[in-house]
N, C-alpha and C positions, 0 to 999 in steps of 0.2 A: 385457465391456461395463461402462461406467460407470453408476452409479446417481444421481450428482449432480455438478454442476460448481460449484466454489468460485472466485470471482474476487477477486484483490486489487483495490484501487480505484485508488490513486495510481500513475500510469504505465501502468496496464492499462485501466481504464475511462475515466479522464479524464487529460488532459495537465497535471497539477497539480504535478509534482515540480520543474519548472523555476521555477515561481512560488514554491513553498515555499523553494527554494534562495535565490532573490533576497531573500525576506523574512528568512530566517535570516542570510544574508550581511550585510545591512544591520544586523540586530540585534547580531551579534557584533562588528561594527566599532565599535559604541558601547562595547564592553568593551576596546578596544585590540588586538583580534585582527586580524591582517592577512591572513588566508587569502583566496585568490581564490575566486570563485564556483565554479570547477571543483573546487577543494580542498574547499569546503563540500559540494558534491554528492557527491564521492567518500567523504567522511567520514560524512555524516549521512543520506544518502538511505535510506529504508526503516525508519529507527529511530523508535520512539515518542517523543513529546515528553519524558516523564520521562527516557528514556535520553539524548536530546539534551542536556538540562540537565546530567545527570551527566557526560557526555563533555566538555561545555564547561568545567565546573568542574574536571575532572581536568586539562584543558589549561591552565586559568588557575592551577591550584595553590591555589585558594581558592574559597569560595562566591561566586556571582554577587552583586555589590552590588545592593541593592534588586531582588530577584528578581521581586517582583510587578510593578514598573514595567517591567522587562525583558520579562516575559510579556505584559503589556498592550500594549506597543508592538509586539511581534512579531505579536500577534493582530490588531491594528488594520491593520497594513500587509499582512499576509497576506490578511485578509478583503477589503481593497480590491483587491488583485490578483485574487483569486478571483472577485469580483463583476464585474470589468471585462474579464478576459482569459482566463478558464478555458474550455477547449474539450474536447469529447469526443474520444476516440481514433477516427480515421476507421474506419467500418465496424462499430463495436461495437453500434450500435442494430439493425442488420440481424441480427447474430448473436443478440442477446437476443430479438428478435421471433420468430426461427425456432427457438429452443431449446425442445425438448420435455421435457427432463430437469428435475427440480427443481434450483434454483440459488440461490446467495446470494453476498454479498460479505463478505470478511473483511479487516479493515483496522486499521492502527495509528492511524488518525485518531480524534480524540475525537468524541463524539456531535454536538456543535454544528458541528464542521468538516465532518463527513460530510453532515449535513443541508444545509448551505450548498452544498457541492460538487454533490450530487445535484440540488438544486433549480436551481442556475444552469445545469448541464449538461443538464437536462431528462431525467435518468435516474431520477428519483424514482418515475416511473410503473412502472418495471421492478423497483424495489427498495423495496417497502413495509417498514414497520418489522420485520415478521417475517422479512425476508430480509437484515437488516443485522446483522452481528456486528462490533462495534467494540471497541477495547481498553478503552474506558472502561466501556461497558455490561457487558462480560464479565470485566473486571478481570484481563486477561492480554494480553500484547503479544508480537508477534514480536520476536526469534527463538524464543520459547518455543513448542514444538509444541502445547502445550495449547490454544492458541486455535483451531487447526484441528481438533483432536479434539473440542472443545466445539461447533464449527460443525457437524461431521458428526453429532454426537449430537443437536443441536438440530433437524437436518433428518430425523433418524430413520434414518440410513444409516451403514454402516461406513466409516471413513475410508479403508480400503484399497480401497474401491469408488468413491472420489471422484477426479475430475480437478481439479487445482488449476492456475490460471494465475497466475504470479508474474513479477516482474521484478527485485526487489532481493535482495541477499544475505541480509538478515534474513528476508525472506519465503520465499526458497528454503530457507533453513535450517529454518524452522518447518515448512514443508509436507513436505519430504523426511523430516525426523525424525519427523513424525507418522505417516508410512507411506502417504501419498497418492501417486498418479501425478502427476508434475509436468511441465507444459509451461512454457517460458519465452518471454514476449513482450517483445521489445526489451530483453533483460536487461542489467543493469549488471555482471553477473558476467563474469569472463574465461572463455575456453574451457576452461581447466584446471579452474576452479571448477565449471563446469557439468558436466563429466565426473565430478568428485568427488561432486557432488550426485546424480548418476544421472538428470539431466534427460533425459526421453525425446524431447523435441522442442523445437526453437527456431524461432520464427517472428517476422516483423517487420511483418506486415500482417494485419488481421482477415479479409481475403478468403481467407487461407490456412487459416483455422480450419475444420476439419471433423472431426466426431466419427466414430469407427469404427462400422460397423454390424455387426450380428450375422452 
């Protein structure tokens, strides 16, 4: 039996990854990078913002010119998209309403981003501050498994007794390396990767989500 459930946010609770991809695609175009939106999604989905910046600079072969302006522009466009187009994943509110185990979310979103997403999506009522583990607040980001270990410690449970629901490769890496049981929701990982991670279940609709009973 599980003692707690830990949810990723982007792509699991809210359909935000496509919006973040559009914002980042627009931003990197200003740097002269010609990646398609699909290539941006495949390269950057699930990574923390500092990791994205590092990866962009590695591809550029130099620091991003006027990094602050780059970040401000990306944040502005991303916020605009989140405020106007963000939606919850269908069925997640029913799941959260019926969940009897302790639960929290674990995300590579920064604190202000998470607050915005939960507010716009109407999920903030399910996730008060004490159920939000974000990379900025806890100073650790996926794929580092420490973020999931800290989340379990924060809830007062053993990580090996936690179920994690993830979708991205960085998230799956963090959760499986931490020792949790992992289910993948609409995963970006290939079937081969999912087998290598040891993911125990893959599902594509929250109507399929059902915890095992004793």
